[in-house]
C-alpha positions, -999 to 999 in steps of 0.1 A, spaced: 345 524 -125 367 507 -98 337 508 -75 315 491 -101 342 465 -107 344 457 -69 307 455 -66 306 431 -96 332 409 -79 312 409 -47 281 399 -66 299 372 -85 313 358 -52 279 358 -37 264 340 -66 292 314 -65 286 309 -28 248 304 -33 254 280 -62 279 260 -42 255 260 -12 226 248 -35 248 221 -50 259 209 -15 224 209 -2 211 191 -33 239 164 -29 230 161 8 193 156 0 202 130 -26 224 112 -1 201 115 28 167 109 11 148 78 23 116 66 5 87 85 20 105 116 32 85 148 28 96 168 -2 93 207 -2 59 205 -20 45 177 2 9 184 13 3 191 50 -4 156 64 24 138 45 53 143 70 59 117 97 41 118 130 51 120 166 62 84 172 95 67 166 91 35 146 103 0 153 102 -29 128 102 -67 132 98 -97 110 73 -125 119 66 -158 103 32 -175 103 18 -208 90 -17 -211 78 -24 -248 82 -46 -270 60 -50 -247 30 -58 -257 -6 -25 -263 -25 -40 -250 -57 -8 -253 -77 -10 -291 -73 -47 -293 -80 -56 -319 -107 -90 -327 -123 -108 -307 -96 -91 -325 -67 -75 -300 -43 -48 -313 -20 -40 -294 12 -7 -279 25 5 -257 54 9 -223 38 38 -202 52 34 -164 54 62 -139 63 51 -105 75 68 -72 84 54 -53 114 60 -15 119 49 0 152 54 29 176 86 23 195 106 34 225 142 38 213 172 36 237 194 67 239 220 52 214 194 35 192 190 50 157 158 50 137 176 34 107 173 1 89 183 -16 57 156 -36 39 168 -66 20 149 -68 -13 151 -82 -49 136 -72 -82 131 -94 -112 110 -127 -115 122 -159 -99 111 -181 -128 120 -158 -158 156 -161 -171 151 -129 -190 145 -111 -157 169 -126 -131 165 -118 -95 187 -88 -86 193 -83 -49 194 -48 -35 192 -30 -2 175 3 6 174 24 38 144 30 59 135 51 90 128 24 116 147 7 143 150 -31 139 136 -50 169 131 -19 189 110 -20 221 73 -11 215 58 20 229 36 7 258 27 40 275 3 54 249 -25 29 248 -34 6 220 -30 15 183 -53 7 154 -41 -21 132 -34 -18 94 -29 -48 71 -11 -42 38 -12 -65 7 12 -60 -22 7 -65 -59 16 -94 -82 45 -95 -82 56 -77 -51 67 -80 -15 61 -68 20 86 -40 14 69 -26 -17 53 4 1 77 12 30 72 49 23 37 44 36 41 17 62 68 36 81 49 68 78 16 54 92 34 37 121 49 71 130 13 84 133 2 58 158 -7 26 139 6 -9 140 12 -18 104 17 -54 91 26 -60 55 24 -95 41 47 -115 18 20 -134 -1 35 -169 -7 38 -178 -44 32 -141 -53 65 -124 -45 95 -117 -67 114 -145 -49 87 -172 -55 67 -161 -85 41 -189 -93 11 -193 -115 -17 -168 -111 -43 -191 -96 -25 -190 -62 -29 -152 -60 -65 -154 -71 -74 -179 -44 -53 -168 -15 -54 -130 -12 -85 -125 8 -78 -156 29 -42 -146 37 -54 -111 49 -81 -125 72 -57 -151 86 -31 -124 94 -58 -104 110 -66 -133 133 -29 -139 141 -23 -103 149 -54 -103 172 -40 -133 191 -5 -118 195 -20 -85 206 -40 -99 235 -29 -85 269 -17 -119 281 3 -127 250 40 -132 253 46 -114 220 61 -79 218 26 -70 204 8 -77 237 -15 -49 244 -1 -29 214 -25 -33 185 -63 -30 185 -74 -57 160 -111 -46 166 -101 -13 149 -85 -25 117 -81 -11 81 -69 -30 51 -46 -15 24 -40 -32 -9 -24 -25 -42 -34 -41 -76 -39 -78 -67 -37 -66 -31 -65 -42 -39 -84 -72 -53 -77 -90 -20 -87 -63 4 -120 -57 -13 -128 -94 -10 -117 -96 26 -139 -66 34 -171 -79 18 -170 -77 -20 -177 -113 -31 -163 -127 -64 -187 -132 -93 -198 -164 -110 -176 -154 -139 -146 -153 -115 -154 -189 -105 -154 -199 -142 -121 -181 -149 -105 -198 -119 -118 -232 -129 -104 -228 -164 -70 -219 -150 -69 -248 -126 -84 -276 -147 -117 -277 -129 -111 -265 -93 -138 -244 -77 -119 -237 -45 -125 -199 -50 -162 -204 -47 -159 -200 -9 -150 -163 -15 -179 -156 -38 -210 -135 -34 -240 -155 -22 -218 -183 -7 -228 -192 29 -192 -197 40 -182 -163 25 -211 -146 43 -200 -161 76 -164 -148 70 -175 -111 71 -154 -95 98 -168 -66 119 -133 -57 130 -125 -43 96 -136 -6 97 -121 8 65 -103 -1 32 -77 16 10 -76 1 -25 -48 12 -48 -56 3 -85 -76 -28 -76 -76 -55 -103 -105 -76 -117 -133 -55 -131 -123 -58 -167 -121 -96 -163 -156 -99 -148 -143 -108 -114 -167 -82 -99 -203 -77 -106 -231 -55 -92 -242 -81 -66 -207 -88 -53 -198 -51 -50 -229 -44 -30 -213 -64 -2 -186 -38 5 -201 -17 32 -171 -2 50 -157 33 41 -133 29 12 -106 51 -4 -97 42 -40 -66 55 -57 -61 52 -95 -44 65 -125 -68 74 -153 -44 58 -179 -42 25 -159 -34 -2 -185 -34 -31 -160 -66 -27 -140 -83 -3 -164 -99 29 -153 -133 38 -167 -143 2 -170 -120 -9 -142 -112 10 -110 -138 37 -115 -164 11 -123 -156 -6 -90 -159 27 -72 -193 34 -88 -205 -2 -81 -197 -2 -43 -230 16 -37 -232 6 0 -199 22 9 -190 57 18 -162 60 -7 -136 83 -23 -117 80 -56 -84 99 -59 -72 99 -95 -38 109 -108 -44 123 -142 -22 107 -169 -8 81 -145 -9 44 -153 -9 16 -128 20 24 -104 3 48 -81 12 29 -49 48 15 -47 81 30 -36 102 48 -63 124 26 -85 156 14 -67 189 28 -80 199 -7 -92 171 -6 -118 185 26 -135 203 7 -162 189 -3 -196 190 -41 -191 167 -37 -161 142 -14 -179 113 -37 -174 119 -38 -136 124 0 -135 89 4 -151 75 -19 -125 79 10 -100 79 42 -121 51 64 -134 60 81 -168 41 113 -162 46 117 -125 74 120 -99 71 89 -77 83 108 -46 54 133 -51 29 105 -55 42 89 -23 37 122 -4 2 128 -18 -8 92 -8 6 98 27 -15 129 30 -48 115 19 -45 81 36 -35 99 68 -67 120 65 -90 91 56 -77 66 82 -75 94 108 -112 100 104 -122 63 102 -100 48 129 -90 77 152 -120 101 149 -96 129 138 -110 162 126 -95 158 91 -127 162 70 -115 195 55 -87 176 36 -113 154 19 -139 181 13 -123 197 -17 -134 206 -52 -132 176 -74 -108 191 -100 -76 202 -83 -67 224 -113 -96 248 -106 -88 256 -69 -58 248 -48 -68 220 -24 -67 224 14 -34 213 28 -15 217 -4 12 244 -8 0 272 -32 -1 262 -69 8 226 -61 -25 207 -63 -25 200 -101 -34 170 -121 -56 154 -95 -93 146 -91 -111 135 -59 -146 121 -61 -169 112 -32 -201 91 -31 -222 83 0 -240 50 4 -274 46 -12 -304 47 11 
């Protein structure tokens, strides 16, 4: 009896030790977690790559642009359009330099008293103003466009991750479309594609070998991919070749009192045709907007010819799914394209998880700006990292990642390559090749 009692005490002590250890580990993970860190169930390509990451802020000015917010009776004045961008890049860190940064962000809406701007900071894994890595050749360029509303920090889980895998990643603060300067929708409609192409040109200049920028010889603008979410998805599709429809011109004209400034980005327009840029090799479009509003039609979607990876939730109530994102996927018949679908997800399949500051009832609307009701946002982030690493690795780096995309369409039927056992559930991956 005494022996059994002693054994029971030992067992109880062991269980207590394990529980204490689990609690301590859990607390450490909660404290140490940074958006984008690989969770235990992360698929194979989600973890960060071999490079340390630096980050810098740049400011550009796009001169002589239509100031659509001041357009009257079809007369479009011009202005110099400022654009702030964040650049993540492979870096050489000094011995005492830490791969740690605090991003300065807000949520809320600048012109909505019911949703005041709330400042917050969140940590990242990058070194502010670190020296670039100059001994590993040039790196492909990625340009990232946020949603409406959003900011250049909306997808740091992805921008940092891709920089660690050997890309120069630049995310744009689209003027008049961020939390801090929310403005009427017509500015976003007009400027997305134009902003993206302007930033591509700026990055190309700064990356020339004789440039005095830290980017000199670092980024290969001739090997560029575009990544966009929601209105950013709308923008990257247009920048890469999908022209807007005549219905889109009518919608824009109605919003602006007669302006047709968006016509220069429409299918069949000579200026738009001349703007097609061979440096763009691939596109990633998260939940692209516009199909339900007639922004896209068959003729315009035929213009997208570069490989494209679409990401969607099949319950998307902003961009739509069957008659929205999936219809765009089906209509881009000249593109080698994929559609990754999160079953039961709505629109928020791209951003960072909600910040802690939004975890209170009075900020519920802002919490739902980031969250997915049926999914864990950290898991979505890891899955996105995995598939975008595979897709861009194939398109821009000629990596042998095809097995990660050659999977059975329904993830519930067979565990997908690269996923831990029993973990690839609730997903669908479709693939279509260009028509001949």
